[in-house]
PyMOL commands that place a pseudoatom at each C-alpha (Angstrom):
pseudoatom trace, name=CA, resn=MET, resi=1, chain=A, elem=C, hetatm=0, pos=[8.391, 16.802, 1.571]
pseudoatom trace, name=CA, resn=ALA, resi=2, chain=A, elem=C, hetatm=0, pos=[10.008, 13.900, 3.449]
pseudoatom trace, name=CA, resn=THR, resi=3, chain=A, elem=C, hetatm=0, pos=[9.014, 15.446, 6.766]
pseudoatom trace, name=CA, resn=MET, resi=4, chain=A, elem=C, hetatm=0, pos=[5.386, 15.753, 5.656]
pseudoatom trace, name=CA, resn=MET, resi=5, chain=A, elem=C, hetatm=0, pos=[5.476, 12.195, 4.345]
pseudoatom trace, name=CA, resn=GLU, resi=6, chain=A, elem=C, hetatm=0, pos=[6.954, 10.878, 7.568]
pseudoatom trace, name=CA, resn=SER, resi=7, chain=A, elem=C, hetatm=0, pos=[4.402, 12.662, 9.725]
pseudoatom trace, name=CA, resn=GLN, resi=8, chain=A, elem=C, hetatm=0, pos=[1.428, 11.590, 7.589]
pseudoatom trace, name=CA, resn=ALA, resi=9, chain=A, elem=C, hetatm=0, pos=[2.694, 8.014, 7.409]
pseudoatom trace, name=CA, resn=ASP, resi=10, chain=A, elem=C, hetatm=0, pos=[3.276, 8.007, 11.162]
pseudoatom trace, name=CA, resn=ALA, resi=11, chain=A, elem=C, hetatm=0, pos=[-0.283, 9.161, 11.730]
pseudoatom trace, name=CA, resn=ALA, resi=12, chain=A, elem=C, hetatm=0, pos=[-1.564, 6.362, 9.527]
pseudoatom trace, name=CA, resn=SER, resi=13, chain=A, elem=C, hetatm=0, pos=[0.716, 3.691, 10.999]
pseudoatom trace, name=CA, resn=SER, resi=14, chain=A, elem=C, hetatm=0, pos=[-0.186, 1.249, 13.692]
pseudoatom trace, name=CA, resn=SER, resi=15, chain=A, elem=C, hetatm=0, pos=[0.043, 2.883, 17.097]
pseudoatom trace, name=CA, resn=ALA, resi=16, chain=A, elem=C, hetatm=0, pos=[1.655, -0.252, 18.572]
pseudoatom trace, name=CA, resn=ASN, resi=17, chain=A, elem=C, hetatm=0, pos=[5.155, 1.164, 18.083]
pseudoatom trace, name=CA, resn=VAL, resi=18, chain=A, elem=C, hetatm=0, pos=[4.893, 4.879, 18.652]
pseudoatom trace, name=CA, resn=GLY, resi=19, chain=A, elem=C, hetatm=0, pos=[8.147, 6.581, 17.692]
pseudoatom trace, name=CA, resn=THR, resi=20, chain=A, elem=C, hetatm=0, pos=[9.289, 3.785, 15.368]
pseudoatom trace, name=CA, resn=GLN, resi=21, chain=A, elem=C, hetatm=0, pos=[9.860, 5.009, 11.822]
pseudoatom trace, name=CA, resn=PRO, resi=22, chain=A, elem=C, hetatm=0, pos=[8.447, 2.643, 9.193]
pseudoatom trace, name=CA, resn=GLN, resi=23, chain=A, elem=C, hetatm=0, pos=[10.986, 1.140, 6.808]
pseudoatom trace, name=CA, resn=VAL, resi=24, chain=A, elem=C, hetatm=0, pos=[8.295, 1.052, 4.129]
pseudoatom trace, name=CA, resn=THR, resi=25, chain=A, elem=C, hetatm=0, pos=[4.938, 2.786, 3.788]
pseudoatom trace, name=CA, resn=VAL, resi=26, chain=A, elem=C, hetatm=0, pos=[2.150, 1.113, 1.830]
pseudoatom trace, name=CA, resn=PHE, resi=27, chain=A, elem=C, hetatm=0, pos=[-0.520, 3.147, 0.038]
pseudoatom trace, name=CA, resn=TYR, resi=28, chain=A, elem=C, hetatm=0, pos=[-3.667, 1.051, -0.283]
pseudoatom trace, name=CA, resn=ASP, resi=29, chain=A, elem=C, hetatm=0, pos=[-7.315, 1.483, -1.249]
pseudoatom trace, name=CA, resn=GLY, resi=30, chain=A, elem=C, hetatm=0, pos=[-9.366, 1.032, 1.907]
pseudoatom trace, name=CA, resn=LEU, resi=31, chain=A, elem=C, hetatm=0, pos=[-12.549, 0.746, -0.158]
pseudoatom trace, name=CA, resn=CYS, resi=32, chain=A, elem=C, hetatm=0, pos=[-11.243, -2.368, -1.940]
pseudoatom trace, name=CA, resn=PRO, resi=33, chain=A, elem=C, hetatm=0, pos=[-12.331, -5.397, 0.143]
pseudoatom trace, name=CA, resn=LEU, resi=34, chain=A, elem=C, hetatm=0, pos=[-9.500, -7.630, -1.111]
pseudoatom trace, name=CA, resn=CYS, resi=35, chain=A, elem=C, hetatm=0, pos=[-6.905, -4.888, -0.576]
pseudoatom trace, name=CA, resn=SER, resi=36, chain=A, elem=C, hetatm=0, pos=[-8.226, -4.147, 2.919]
pseudoatom trace, name=CA, resn=ARG, resi=37, chain=A, elem=C, hetatm=0, pos=[-8.163, -7.814, 3.875]
pseudoatom trace, name=CA, resn=GLU, resi=38, chain=A, elem=C, hetatm=0, pos=[-4.497, -8.074, 2.824]
pseudoatom trace, name=CA, resn=ILE, resi=39, chain=A, elem=C, hetatm=0, pos=[-3.556, -4.897, 4.712]
pseudoatom trace, name=CA, resn=ASN, resi=40, chain=A, elem=C, hetatm=0, pos=[-5.453, -6.041, 7.813]
pseudoatom trace, name=CA, resn=HIS, resi=41, chain=A, elem=C, hetatm=0, pos=[-3.416, -9.266, 7.729]
pseudoatom trace, name=CA, resn=TYR, resi=42, chain=A, elem=C, hetatm=0, pos=[-0.196, -7.224, 7.581]
pseudoatom trace, name=CA, resn=ARG, resi=43, chain=A, elem=C, hetatm=0, pos=[-1.358, -5.071, 10.494]
pseudoatom trace, name=CA, resn=LYS, resi=44, chain=A, elem=C, hetatm=0, pos=[-2.018, -8.179, 12.605]
pseudoatom trace, name=CA, resn=VAL, resi=45, chain=A, elem=C, hetatm=0, pos=[1.296, -9.922, 11.997]
pseudoatom trace, name=CA, resn=VAL, resi=46, chain=A, elem=C, hetatm=0, pos=[3.715, -6.993, 11.619]
pseudoatom trace, name=CA, resn=ARG, resi=47, chain=A, elem=C, hetatm=0, pos=[4.173, -5.682, 15.138]
pseudoatom trace, name=CA, resn=ASP, resi=48, chain=A, elem=C, hetatm=0, pos=[7.568, -3.998, 14.892]
pseudoatom trace, name=CA, resn=GLY, resi=49, chain=A, elem=C, hetatm=0, pos=[6.426, -0.760, 13.234]
pseudoatom trace, name=CA, resn=SER, resi=50, chain=A, elem=C, hetatm=0, pos=[8.399, -1.504, 10.066]
pseudoatom trace, name=CA, resn=ILE, resi=51, chain=A, elem=C, hetatm=0, pos=[5.355, -0.871, 7.847]
pseudoatom trace, name=CA, resn=GLY, resi=52, chain=A, elem=C, hetatm=0, pos=[3.409, 2.393, 7.700]
pseudoatom trace, name=CA, resn=TYR, resi=53, chain=A, elem=C, hetatm=0, pos=[-0.109, 2.397, 6.238]
pseudoatom trace, name=CA, resn=VAL, resi=54, chain=A, elem=C, hetatm=0, pos=[-1.848, 5.132, 4.238]
pseudoatom trace, name=CA, resn=ASP, resi=55, chain=A, elem=C, hetatm=0, pos=[-5.428, 4.643, 3.032]
pseudoatom trace, name=CA, resn=ILE, resi=56, chain=A, elem=C, hetatm=0, pos=[-5.702, 6.461, -0.294]
pseudoatom trace, name=CA, resn=SER, resi=57, chain=A, elem=C, hetatm=0, pos=[-9.505, 6.352, -0.143]
pseudoatom trace, name=CA, resn=GLU, resi=58, chain=A, elem=C, hetatm=0, pos=[-9.583, 8.727, 2.819]
pseudoatom trace, name=CA, resn=PRO, resi=59, chain=A, elem=C, hetatm=0, pos=[-10.975, 12.144, 1.846]
pseudoatom trace, name=CA, resn=THR, resi=60, chain=A, elem=C, hetatm=0, pos=[-7.906, 13.860, 3.330]
pseudoatom trace, name=CA, resn=PHE, resi=61, chain=A, elem=C, hetatm=0, pos=[-5.410, 11.821, 1.274]
pseudoatom trace, name=CA, resn=ASP, resi=62, chain=A, elem=C, hetatm=0, pos=[-3.240, 14.010, -0.952]
pseudoatom trace, name=CA, resn=ALA, resi=63, chain=A, elem=C, hetatm=0, pos=[-1.039, 12.037, -3.356]
pseudoatom trace, name=CA, resn=ALA, resi=64, chain=A, elem=C, hetatm=0, pos=[1.037, 15.117, -4.177]
pseudoatom trace, name=CA, resn=ALA, resi=65, chain=A, elem=C, hetatm=0, pos=[2.024, 15.479, -0.511]
pseudoatom trace, name=CA, resn=PHE, resi=66, chain=A, elem=C, hetatm=0, pos=[3.816, 12.143, -0.880]
pseudoatom trace, name=CA, resn=GLY, resi=67, chain=A, elem=C, hetatm=0, pos=[5.213, 12.896, -4.329]
pseudoatom trace, name=CA, resn=LEU, resi=68, chain=A, elem=C, hetatm=0, pos=[2.890, 10.331, -5.916]
pseudoatom trace, name=CA, resn=ASP, resi=69, chain=A, elem=C, hetatm=0, pos=[0.865, 10.560, -9.109]
pseudoatom trace, name=CA, resn=PRO, resi=70, chain=A, elem=C, hetatm=0, pos=[-2.815, 10.748, -8.031]
pseudoatom trace, name=CA, resn=VAL, resi=71, chain=A, elem=C, hetatm=0, pos=[-4.028, 8.641, -10.974]
pseudoatom trace, name=CA, resn=GLN, resi=72, chain=A, elem=C, hetatm=0, pos=[-1.346, 5.944, -10.671]
pseudoatom trace, name=CA, resn=VAL, resi=73, chain=A, elem=C, hetatm=0, pos=[-1.722, 5.595, -6.899]
pseudoatom trace, name=CA, resn=HIS, resi=74, chain=A, elem=C, hetatm=0, pos=[-5.394, 4.688, -7.440]
pseudoatom trace, name=CA, resn=ARG, resi=75, chain=A, elem=C, hetatm=0, pos=[-4.515, 2.163, -10.153]
pseudoatom trace, name=CA, resn=HIS, resi=76, chain=A, elem=C, hetatm=0, pos=[-1.641, 0.296, -8.494]
pseudoatom trace, name=CA, resn=LEU, resi=77, chain=A, elem=C, hetatm=0, pos=[-0.494, -0.545, -5.001]
pseudoatom trace, name=CA, resn=HIS, resi=78, chain=A, elem=C, hetatm=0, pos=[2.386, 1.753, -4.051]
pseudoatom trace, name=CA, resn=VAL, resi=79, chain=A, elem=C, hetatm=0, pos=[5.118, 1.401, -1.448]
pseudoatom trace, name=CA, resn=VAL, resi=80, chain=A, elem=C, hetatm=0, pos=[7.655, 4.069, -0.536]
pseudoatom trace, name=CA, resn=ASP, resi=81, chain=A, elem=C, hetatm=0, pos=[10.796, 2.995, 1.305]
pseudoatom trace, name=CA, resn=ALA, resi=82, chain=A, elem=C, hetatm=0, pos=[12.604, 4.986, 3.989]
pseudoatom trace, name=CA, resn=SER, resi=83, chain=A, elem=C, hetatm=0, pos=[14.836, 6.641, 1.382]
pseudoatom trace, name=CA, resn=GLY, resi=84, chain=A, elem=C, hetatm=0, pos=[11.789, 7.883, -0.549]
pseudoatom trace, name=CA, resn=LYS, resi=85, chain=A, elem=C, hetatm=0, pos=[12.069, 5.430, -3.445]
pseudoatom trace, name=CA, resn=VAL, resi=86, chain=A, elem=C, hetatm=0, pos=[8.661, 4.545, -4.913]
pseudoatom trace, name=CA, resn=PHE, resi=87, chain=A, elem=C, hetatm=0, pos=[7.649, 1.008, -5.886]
pseudoatom trace, name=CA, resn=LYS, resi=88, chain=A, elem=C, hetatm=0, pos=[4.372, 0.012, -7.518]
pseudoatom trace, name=CA, resn=GLY, resi=89, chain=A, elem=C, hetatm=0, pos=[2.480, -3.128, -8.387]
pseudoatom trace, name=CA, resn=VAL, resi=90, chain=A, elem=C, hetatm=0, pos=[4.398, -6.381, -7.911]
pseudoatom trace, name=CA, resn=ASP, resi=91, chain=A, elem=C, hetatm=0, pos=[7.513, -4.436, -6.915]
pseudoatom trace, name=CA, resn=SER, resi=92, chain=A, elem=C, hetatm=0, pos=[5.511, -3.065, -3.963]
pseudoatom trace, name=CA, resn=PHE, resi=93, chain=A, elem=C, hetatm=0, pos=[4.851, -6.569, -2.705]
pseudoatom trace, name=CA, resn=LEU, resi=94, chain=A, elem=C, hetatm=0, pos=[8.515, -7.461, -3.134]
pseudoatom trace, name=CA, resn=LYS, resi=95, chain=A, elem=C, hetatm=0, pos=[9.353, -4.518, -0.836]
pseudoatom trace, name=CA, resn=LEU, resi=96, chain=A, elem=C, hetatm=0, pos=[6.601, -5.373, 1.688]
pseudoatom trace, name=CA, resn=TRP, resi=97, chain=A, elem=C, hetatm=0, pos=[6.956, -9.131, 2.079]
pseudoatom trace, name=CA, resn=PRO, resi=98, chain=A, elem=C, hetatm=0, pos=[10.402, -9.121, 3.751]
pseudoatom trace, name=CA, resn=HIS, resi=99, chain=A, elem=C, hetatm=0, pos=[8.706, -7.302, 6.673]
pseudoatom trace, name=CA, resn=VAL, resi=100, chain=A, elem=C, hetatm=0, pos=[5.767, -9.721, 6.954]
pseudoatom trace, name=CA, resn=PRO, resi=101, chain=A, elem=C, hetatm=0, pos=[6.232, -12.860, 9.065]
pseudoatom trace, name=CA, resn=GLY, resi=102, chain=A, elem=C, hetatm=0, pos=[5.142, -15.922, 7.117]
pseudoatom trace, name=CA, resn=MET, resi=103, chain=A, elem=C, hetatm=0, pos=[5.577, -14.140, 3.785]
pseudoatom trace, name=CA, resn=ARG, resi=104, chain=A, elem=C, hetatm=0, pos=[9.280, -13.312, 3.836]
pseudoatom trace, name=CA, resn=TRP, resi=105, chain=A, elem=C, hetatm=0, pos=[10.100, -16.290, 1.630]
pseudoatom trace, name=CA, resn=LEU, resi=106, chain=A, elem=C, hetatm=0, pos=[7.840, -14.944, -1.144]
pseudoatom trace, name=CA, resn=ALA, resi=107, chain=A, elem=C, hetatm=0, pos=[10.024, -11.957, -2.041]
pseudoatom trace, name=CA, resn=PRO, resi=108, chain=A, elem=C, hetatm=0, pos=[13.064, -13.941, -3.224]
pseudoatom trace, name=CA, resn=LEU, resi=109, chain=A, elem=C, hetatm=0, pos=[10.843, -16.498, -4.957]
pseudoatom trace, name=CA, resn=VAL, resi=110, chain=A, elem=C, hetatm=0, pos=[8.615, -14.009, -6.796]
pseudoatom trace, name=CA, resn=GLY, resi=111, chain=A, elem=C, hetatm=0, pos=[11.650, -11.811, -7.426]
pseudoatom trace, name=CA, resn=THR, resi=112, chain=A, elem=C, hetatm=0, pos=[13.189, -14.373, -9.772]
pseudoatom trace, name=CA, resn=TRP, resi=113, chain=A, elem=C, hetatm=0, pos=[12.853, -13.290, -13.394]
pseudoatom trace, name=CA, resn=GLY, resi=114, chain=A, elem=C, hetatm=0, pos=[10.401, -15.911, -14.671]
pseudoatom trace, name=CA, resn=ILE, resi=115, chain=A, elem=C, hetatm=0, pos=[8.066, -15.798, -11.689]
pseudoatom trace, name=CA, resn=ARG, resi=116, chain=A, elem=C, hetatm=0, pos=[8.308, -12.021, -11.447]
pseudoatom trace, name=CA, resn=HIS, resi=117, chain=A, elem=C, hetatm=0, pos=[7.286, -11.724, -15.094]
pseudoatom trace, name=CA, resn=LEU, resi=118, chain=A, elem=C, hetatm=0, pos=[4.230, -13.960, -14.526]
pseudoatom trace, name=CA, resn=ALA, resi=119, chain=A, elem=C, hetatm=0, pos=[3.345, -12.089, -11.325]
pseudoatom trace, name=CA, resn=LYS, resi=120, chain=A, elem=C, hetatm=0, pos=[3.485, -8.769, -13.194]
pseudoatom trace, name=CA, resn=LEU, resi=121, chain=A, elem=C, hetatm=0, pos=[1.166, -10.135, -15.882]
pseudoatom trace, name=CA, resn=GLY, resi=122, chain=A, elem=C, hetatm=0, pos=[-1.261, -11.385, -13.229]
pseudoatom trace, name=CA, resn=TYR, resi=123, chain=A, elem=C, hetatm=0, pos=[-1.114, -8.097, -11.353]
pseudoatom trace, name=CA, resn=ALA, resi=124, chain=A, elem=C, hetatm=0, pos=[-1.754, -6.149, -14.576]
pseudoatom trace, name=CA, resn=VAL, resi=125, chain=A, elem=C, hetatm=0, pos=[-4.952, -8.153, -15.111]
pseudoatom trace, name=CA, resn=PHE, resi=126, chain=A, elem=C, hetatm=0, pos=[-6.019, -7.613, -11.493]
pseudoatom trace, name=CA, resn=ALA, resi=127, chain=A, elem=C, hetatm=0, pos=[-5.277, -3.865, -11.689]
pseudoatom trace, name=CA, resn=ARG, resi=128, chain=A, elem=C, hetatm=0, pos=[-7.522, -3.577, -14.758]
pseudoatom trace, name=CA, resn=ILE, resi=129, chain=A, elem=C, hetatm=0, pos=[-10.492, -5.396, -13.200]
pseudoatom trace, name=CA, resn=ARG, resi=130, chain=A, elem=C, hetatm=0, pos=[-10.133, -4.047, -9.642]
pseudoatom trace, name=CA, resn=PRO, resi=131, chain=A, elem=C, hetatm=0, pos=[-12.131, -0.855, -10.356]
pseudoatom trace, name=CA, resn=LEU, resi=132, chain=A, elem=C, hetatm=0, pos=[-15.013, -3.073, -11.496]
pseudoatom trace, name=CA, resn=LEU, resi=133, chain=A, elem=C, hetatm=0, pos=[-15.104, -5.047, -8.247]
pseudoatom trace, name=CA, resn=PRO, resi=134, chain=A, elem=C, hetatm=0, pos=[-17.610, -4.078, -5.534]
pseudoatom trace, name=CA, resn=LYS, resi=135, chain=A, elem=C, hetatm=0, pos=[-16.357, -1.381, -3.175]
pseudoatom trace, name=CA, resn=ARG, resi=136, chain=A, elem=C, hetatm=0, pos=[-16.826, -1.042, 0.543]
pseudoatom trace, name=CA, resn=LYS, resi=137, chain=A, elem=C, hetatm=0, pos=[-19.130, 1.833, 1.436]
pseudoatom trace, name=CA, resn=ARG, resi=138, chain=A, elem=C, hetatm=0, pos=[-17.841, 4.822, 3.341]
pseudoatom trace, name=CA, resn=ASP, resi=139, chain=A, elem=C, hetatm=0, pos=[-20.247, 6.638, 5.629]
pseudoatom trace, name=CA, resn=ASN, resi=140, chain=A, elem=C, hetatm=0, pos=[-19.138, 10.084, 4.542]
pseudoatom trace, name=CA, resn=CYS, resi=141, chain=A, elem=C, hetatm=0, pos=[-17.321, 11.300, 1.489]
pseudoatom trace, name=CA, resn=ASP, resi=142, chain=A, elem=C, hetatm=0, pos=[-16.076, 14.827, 0.913]
pseudoatom trace, name=CA, resn=THR, resi=143, chain=A, elem=C, hetatm=0, pos=[-14.482, 14.061, -2.440]
pseudoatom trace, name=CA, resn=GLY, resi=144, chain=A, elem=C, hetatm=0, pos=[-15.658, 12.403, -5.616]
pseudoatom trace, name=CA, resn=THR, resi=145, chain=A, elem=C, hetatm=0, pos=[-13.150, 9.561, -5.263]
pseudoatom trace, name=CA, resn=CYS, resi=146, chain=A, elem=C, hetatm=0, pos=[-14.685, 7.705, -2.301]
pseudoatom trace, name=CA, resn=GLU, resi=147, chain=A, elem=C, hetatm=0, pos=[-17.085, 5.714, -4.439]
pseudoatom trace, name=CA, resn=ARG, resi=148, chain=A, elem=C, hetatm=0, pos=[-16.088, 4.789, -7.936]
for i in range(1, 148): cmd.bond("trace and resi %d" % i, "trace and resi %d" % (i + 1))
show_as sticks, trace
zoom trace
């Protein structure tokens, strides 16, 4: 499974660093405008290949191929590190931010107990309302999950 995950993540990663294995792979909803904007920012500033990107809204995405729960991966941002450990929600951001120039300071700050607790509450609210937010349109959709 790790080999399949590595090859699929490599295919979805930025081509700027061909051959570089990502230290973390982020699973994001490409139909969510806010999510896409955040990921596009990461793609612009992270040039070392340390982050792989997988758009879960793509018709070919298969959560099981990555060992992820298909329902949960559509509800919460997920990150998988190089060892295969899965992080979701706020913990995903805490894994991502150390790789993002200009955001590295956020991980230790948000990782403190009090702030982390508040961030998790805020993320829980966002995760509940996100499906109600307008979605980006996809030109073609072979599955029933492209437009929700």
